[in-house]
KELO-245531 format. One line per field, with one value per residue (C-alpha): residue number from 0; residue in three letters; x, y, z. Coordinates in Angstrom, 2 decimals. Last residue first. Layout:
N
seq	NUM	...
type	ALA	...
u	X	...
v	Y	...
w	Z	...
***
This chain:
336
seq	335	334	333	332	331	330	329	328	327	326	325	324	323	322	321	320	319	318	317	316	315	314	313	312	311	310	309	308	307	306	305	304	303	302	301	300	299	298	297	296	295	294	293	292	291	290	289	288	287	286	285	284	283	282	281	280	279	278	277	276	275	274	273	272	271	270	269	268	267	266	265	264	263	262	261	260	259	258	257	256	255	254	253	252	251	250	249	248	247	246	245	244	243	242	241	240	239	238	237	236	235	234	233	232	231	230	229	228	227	226	225	224	223	222	221	220	219	218	217	216	215	214	213	212	211	210	209	208	207	206	205	204	203	202	201	200	199	198	197	196	195	194	193	192	191	190	189	188	187	186	185	184	183	182	181	180	179	178	177	176	175	174	173	172	171	170	169	168	167	166	165	164	163	162	161	160	159	158	157	156	155	154	153	152	151	150	149	148	147	146	145	144	143	142	141	140	139	138	137	136	135	134	133	132	131	130	129	128	127	126	125	124	123	122	121	120	119	118	117	116	115	114	113	112	111	110	109	108	107	106	105	104	103	102	101	100	99	98	97	96	95	94	93	92	91	90	89	88	87	86	85	84	83	82	81	80	79	78	77	76	75	74	73	72	71	70	69	68	67	66	65	64	63	62	61	60	59	58	57	56	55	54	53	52	51	50	49	48	47	46	45	44	43	42	41	40	39	38	37	36	35	34	33	32	31	30	29	28	27	26	25	24	23	22	21	20	19	18	17	16	15	14	13	12	11	10	9	8	7	6	5	4	3	2	1	0
type	UNK	UNK	UNK	UNK	UNK	UNK	UNK	UNK	UNK	UNK	UNK	UNK	UNK	UNK	UNK	UNK	UNK	UNK	UNK	UNK	UNK	UNK	UNK	UNK	UNK	UNK	UNK	UNK	UNK	UNK	UNK	UNK	UNK	UNK	UNK	UNK	UNK	UNK	UNK	UNK	UNK	UNK	UNK	UNK	UNK	UNK	UNK	UNK	UNK	UNK	UNK	UNK	UNK	UNK	UNK	UNK	UNK	UNK	UNK	UNK	UNK	UNK	UNK	UNK	UNK	UNK	UNK	UNK	UNK	UNK	UNK	UNK	UNK	UNK	UNK	UNK	UNK	UNK	UNK	UNK	UNK	UNK	UNK	UNK	UNK	UNK	UNK	UNK	UNK	UNK	UNK	UNK	UNK	UNK	UNK	UNK	UNK	UNK	UNK	UNK	UNK	UNK	UNK	UNK	UNK	UNK	UNK	UNK	UNK	UNK	UNK	UNK	UNK	UNK	UNK	UNK	UNK	UNK	UNK	UNK	UNK	UNK	UNK	UNK	UNK	UNK	UNK	UNK	UNK	UNK	UNK	UNK	UNK	UNK	UNK	UNK	UNK	UNK	UNK	UNK	UNK	UNK	UNK	UNK	UNK	UNK	UNK	UNK	UNK	UNK	UNK	UNK	UNK	UNK	UNK	UNK	UNK	UNK	UNK	UNK	UNK	UNK	UNK	UNK	UNK	UNK	UNK	UNK	UNK	UNK	UNK	UNK	UNK	UNK	UNK	UNK	UNK	UNK	UNK	UNK	UNK	UNK	UNK	UNK	UNK	UNK	UNK	UNK	UNK	UNK	UNK	UNK	UNK	UNK	UNK	UNK	UNK	UNK	UNK	UNK	UNK	UNK	UNK	UNK	UNK	UNK	UNK	UNK	UNK	UNK	UNK	UNK	UNK	UNK	UNK	UNK	UNK	UNK	UNK	UNK	UNK	UNK	UNK	UNK	UNK	UNK	UNK	UNK	UNK	UNK	UNK	UNK	UNK	UNK	UNK	UNK	UNK	UNK	UNK	UNK	UNK	UNK	UNK	UNK	UNK	UNK	UNK	UNK	UNK	UNK	UNK	UNK	UNK	UNK	UNK	UNK	UNK	UNK	UNK	UNK	UNK	UNK	UNK	UNK	UNK	UNK	UNK	UNK	UNK	UNK	UNK	UNK	UNK	UNK	UNK	UNK	UNK	UNK	UNK	UNK	UNK	UNK	UNK	UNK	UNK	UNK	UNK	UNK	UNK	UNK	UNK	UNK	UNK	UNK	UNK	UNK	UNK	UNK	UNK	UNK	UNK	UNK	UNK	UNK	UNK	UNK	UNK	UNK	UNK	UNK	UNK	UNK	UNK	UNK	UNK	UNK	UNK	UNK	UNK	UNK	UNK	UNK	UNK	UNK	UNK	UNK	UNK	UNK	UNK	UNK	UNK	UNK	UNK	UNK	UNK	UNK
u	-13.86	-12.32	-14.17	-12.46	-13.97	-16.44	-16.35	-13.06	-13.09	-13.40	-16.08	-16.01	-12.97	-9.60	-7.01	-3.69	-2.48	-0.52	-3.42	-2.81	-6.20	-5.80	-2.33	-3.45	-6.59	-4.67	-1.95	-4.46	-6.31	-3.47	-0.53	-2.45	-5.88	-4.87	-8.28	-7.41	-9.90	-8.00	-9.56	-10.51	-7.26	-5.17	-6.17	-8.77	-11.56	-13.05	-14.21	-14.25	-12.27	-9.94	-8.89	-7.64	-5.43	-4.00	-3.15	-1.18	0.55	1.47	2.96	5.25	6.30	7.21	4.79	5.43	2.77	0.89	-1.76	-4.60	-5.75	-2.19	-1.64	-4.70	-3.55	-0.22	0.25	-2.64	-5.74	-7.52	-7.01	-10.66	-11.97	-13.07	-14.88	-13.55	-15.97	-15.94	-12.25	-10.29	-10.26	-9.84	-6.41	-5.96	-7.70	-5.79	-3.91	-2.74	-1.48	0.45	1.83	3.47	4.88	6.28	7.87	8.33	11.39	10.38	11.22	14.23	15.17	18.61	18.80	21.49	19.13	18.01	19.97	18.36	17.67	15.54	14.59	14.63	13.27	9.54	9.22	6.12	4.29	2.80	-0.22	-3.10	-1.06	-2.32	0.84	3.25	1.14	0.58	4.34	3.99	7.06	6.15	5.40	4.64	7.98	8.69	11.44	9.84	12.26	12.05	9.86	11.51	11.31	10.18	12.37	9.92	11.61	8.99	8.68	5.24	4.10	1.15	0.43	-2.10	-3.41	-4.64	-1.45	-1.48	-3.93	-2.70	0.77	1.54	2.55	3.92	3.38	6.59	5.01	7.61	6.43	7.85	7.79	5.91	5.15	8.56	8.78	11.79	9.67	6.99	9.71	10.88	7.31	6.94	10.16	11.17	10.21	12.60	10.96	13.18	16.81	19.25	21.06	24.74	25.13	22.07	18.58	18.94	17.33	14.38	13.34	11.04	11.07	14.26	14.60	15.23	11.69	12.57	16.01	14.24	16.49	15.66	15.75	17.44	18.22	16.96	15.02	14.05	13.19	14.04	11.04	8.54	5.62	2.67	0.50	0.09	0.43	0.65	3.90	3.65	6.26	5.30	6.83	7.04	5.80	3.03	0.30	2.46	2.58	-1.20	-1.57	0.58	-1.45	-4.75	-3.35	-2.03	-5.42	-7.14	-4.54	-5.20	-8.97	-9.20	-6.68	-4.97	-7.83	-10.53	-8.45	-7.72	-10.07	-13.04	-13.05	-10.78	-12.52	-16.04	-15.98	-16.17	-19.46	-20.43	-17.28	-17.48	-13.98	-14.37	-17.55	-16.08	-12.86	-14.17	-15.50	-11.97	-11.58	-8.46	-6.62	-4.92	-1.30	0.48	4.27	5.89	9.44	11.74	14.42	13.81	16.31	17.34	13.73	13.54	17.15	16.57	13.81	16.38	15.01	16.68	19.88	20.03	19.47	22.59	21.45	17.64	17.70	19.37	15.99	14.57	11.30	7.84	4.88	1.14	-1.60	-5.30	-5.02	-8.26	-7.72	-7.92	-5.20	-2.97	-3.61	-2.69	0.44	1.59	0.94	2.83	5.81	5.97	5.28	7.64
v	-11.23	-14.41	-17.19	-20.33	-23.49	-24.95	-27.00	-25.75	-26.40	-30.17	-31.88	-33.89	-32.00	-33.20	-31.53	-33.42	-31.66	-33.05	-35.04	-33.98	-32.31	-30.50	-29.15	-28.08	-26.31	-24.51	-23.33	-22.06	-20.29	-18.68	-17.69	-17.71	-16.20	-14.65	-13.05	-10.56	-8.21	-7.68	-4.22	-3.64	-4.80	-1.74	0.62	0.65	1.00	3.96	2.04	3.64	6.78	4.86	2.69	5.69	6.89	3.39	3.24	6.47	5.05	1.96	4.19	5.83	2.41	1.32	-0.97	-4.18	-4.14	-7.30	-7.27	-6.90	-3.53	-2.30	-3.24	-1.22	1.74	1.83	5.42	6.41	8.32	5.19	3.48	3.14	2.42	-1.19	-0.09	-1.73	-3.31	-6.73	-7.16	-10.31	-9.98	-6.24	-6.44	-3.42	-5.08	-3.85	-7.15	-6.66	-3.20	-4.62	-7.69	-5.45	-3.29	-6.37	-8.01	-11.39	-13.53	-17.16	-18.90	-20.52	-21.55	-23.00	-24.68	-24.07	-22.29	-20.02	-19.58	-17.31	-17.75	-15.56	-16.91	-15.95	-17.77	-18.15	-14.72	-13.98	-10.70	-11.72	-9.41	-11.91	-14.50	-17.79	-19.04	-18.07	-19.57	-22.60	-23.16	-26.89	-26.43	-29.41	-27.26	-29.43	-31.05	-32.46	-31.70	-28.88	-27.60	-29.36	-27.81	-25.80	-26.71	-23.66	-21.75	-18.87	-15.59	-15.06	-13.71	-13.88	-14.27	-13.78	-15.56	-15.84	-19.02	-20.72	-21.39	-25.17	-25.75	-28.76	-29.40	-25.68	-23.47	-19.94	-17.74	-16.87	-18.15	-20.94	-22.15	-21.18	-24.19	-25.63	-24.83	-25.57	-22.33	-21.20	-21.72	-19.45	-16.90	-17.06	-16.38	-13.48	-11.71	-9.64	-6.06	-4.07	-0.65	0.99	1.62	-1.22	-1.31	-1.17	2.59	3.38	4.79	4.01	6.68	6.14	8.56	7.13	5.83	7.74	9.13	8.18	6.88	3.59	3.52	3.33	3.70	2.65	-1.14	-1.93	-5.40	-4.10	-7.12	-9.05	-5.77	-5.26	-4.74	-1.93	-3.61	-1.24	-3.91	-5.45	-8.89	-8.94	-9.26	-9.68	-9.65	-12.28	-12.16	-14.98	-15.58	-18.07	-15.44	-13.49	-16.41	-16.73	-12.95	-13.00	-15.93	-14.12	-10.97	-12.83	-14.51	-11.12	-9.75	-12.72	-12.13	-8.39	-6.73	-9.58	-12.10	-9.49	-7.69	-10.65	-13.60	-11.78	-8.37	-9.10	-12.45	-11.30	-8.35	-10.18	-11.94	-13.32	-14.04	-17.77	-18.02	-14.57	-15.67	-19.00	-17.61	-17.22	-20.77	-22.14	-20.88	-18.72	-20.51	-18.73	-19.70	-18.84	-18.91	-18.82	-17.52	-18.83	-17.85	-14.11	-12.18	-9.91	-8.86	-6.47	-6.99	-10.74	-10.04	-9.80	-8.02	-4.61	-6.35	-8.41	-12.12	-14.26	-16.07	-16.14	-19.87	-18.94	-17.74	-21.23	-21.96	-22.94	-23.91	-23.40	-24.14	-23.23	-20.43	-19.66	-19.42	-23.19	-23.46	-21.01	-22.83	-26.21	-24.82	-23.19	-26.36	-28.41	-26.07	-26.50	-24.13	-23.86
w	-23.85	-22.50	-20.70	-19.42	-20.97	-18.51	-15.32	-13.91	-10.18	-10.44	-8.36	-5.11	-3.90	-2.57	-0.36	-0.47	-3.61	-6.58	-8.00	-11.61	-11.92	-8.60	-9.41	-12.88	-11.70	-8.95	-11.33	-13.88	-11.09	-9.14	-11.36	-14.63	-14.07	-10.77	-10.40	-13.13	-11.53	-8.29	-8.19	-4.59	-3.03	-3.70	-6.49	-9.23	-6.66	-8.47	-11.50	-14.92	-14.25	-11.94	-14.87	-16.81	-13.93	-13.53	-17.21	-16.86	-13.78	-15.78	-18.47	-15.90	-14.59	-18.14	-19.93	-21.85	-24.55	-25.56	-22.83	-25.34	-24.00	-23.70	-27.33	-28.38	-26.32	-28.13	-26.95	-24.73	-25.90	-27.09	-23.74	-22.69	-26.21	-25.51	-22.31	-19.10	-16.63	-18.33	-17.43	-18.29	-22.09	-21.76	-20.18	-17.89	-14.95	-11.91	-11.65	-15.22	-14.26	-11.32	-13.10	-15.69	-12.90	-11.14	-14.18	-12.51	-13.14	-12.93	-9.68	-8.06	-4.54	-3.76	-0.36	2.25	4.61	1.77	-1.45	-4.02	-7.71	-9.98	-13.40	-17.06	-20.12	-19.48	-17.94	-15.86	-16.56	-19.90	-19.59	-19.43	-17.51	-18.99	-20.68	-17.91	-15.12	-17.37	-17.26	-16.39	-14.21	-11.99	-8.93	-5.89	-5.07	-1.61	0.89	2.87	5.49	8.84	11.52	14.26	17.97	19.92	22.39	23.04	22.10	19.42	15.92	14.34	10.77	8.43	5.17	2.38	0.84	-2.34	-4.35	-3.73	-0.89	1.06	-0.32	-0.03	-2.94	-2.68	-5.69	-7.53	-10.78	-10.87	-7.49	-4.09	-1.78	1.18	4.83	6.32	8.31	6.26	3.13	4.58	5.35	1.72	0.69	3.12	2.11	5.13	5.86	8.03	8.24	9.19	8.25	8.91	12.25	13.23	12.78	14.93	14.25	10.57	8.34	6.02	3.30	0.63	-2.92	-3.53	-7.01	-10.63	-11.16	-12.84	-11.23	-7.85	-4.84	-1.29	-1.47	-4.75	-6.06	-9.38	-10.60	-7.49	-5.79	-2.13	0.10	0.60	2.40	1.99	0.36	3.77	5.33	9.10	10.97	14.75	17.50	20.09	23.57	26.07	29.62	28.97	28.97	26.53	24.11	24.23	23.85	20.72	19.39	19.90	18.30	15.29	14.86	14.81	12.37	10.04	9.87	9.35	7.03	5.20	5.16	4.53	1.90	-0.35	-0.51	0.97	-0.75	-3.72	-4.33	-3.50	-5.88	-9.20	-9.83	-13.25	-15.23	-14.43	-12.95	-11.42	-9.65	-8.52	-7.05	-3.48	-3.86	-3.63	-0.09	0.19	2.96	5.80	6.46	9.71	9.97	13.41	13.56	16.27	18.77	18.83	20.94	18.05	17.41	14.47	13.41	13.37	10.87	8.03	4.96	5.47	6.53	3.32	4.02	4.42	7.55	7.64	8.46	11.75	12.99	13.27	11.53	12.75	10.61	11.00	8.49	8.53	11.09	12.92	16.67	17.10	14.48	16.35	19.65	18.18	16.60	19.85	21.83	19.26	19.42	23.17	26.03	28.98
***
């Protein structure tokens, strides 16, 4: 029988920066379509793997000089290449010891329940089904079951969800991405995180270029007997800001790019709250100026509020265990 420590050691040797283990009963109360116990009913544990985003991946965006390395290396490479390789190694390790490992890599195709609407298969914004998905049996949810990665990271004892909704670990703050594995190996779970990393400084709200994080409304869920809370995120607003719709964060966008759209000037300054249909119009404009304005390739905001402002604050206030010889922010943040 393998132990939890042996699994953690192997996962770290294979490339994971942090590893935590949670018990499956901590998912009790999750909606069926977000409950991984339906994927692998015999699973006894969930293994959470965290992969750091090296701080230097953000240097070019921080200085406004070099943009593609963060979306290429800090986003797509971790999710699409590095983490899946580690998942495979760990699955094979479990298999070699007589146990099964069901893998969950990170992907932008995860269609999970919305914080705002509570809807899985219906979209009031579009007035139609997002997709067709039929249960294979009356007692099962429709595929694909896709659980909430940040809640799963909490279940694995890796840290907490901050006000921005980004997950924070004591080691790296907001600088990591996750992958998970379900296993029937009887592994000892880690305790839930008991510390406090986020101090509600609200810099994530202040520095978001499109105002996607509410300062006066939160989402609360109860997980494993603990209440978790984060600021309500306007997902579509976040999406177009992520794509680079705010001129002050995007040197690749001409000042007149949105002149043909209603309230184009307010879109450019991040002041307008867009509907989903308006976001799709903005997306079409952005693709005219840089073809990668979709998926990972256009993470031009660089997490100015939720990632960078948060990271700078946590480092400056000594709330993280990882220390650097020099501060990340050496100059006043640029804005066009």
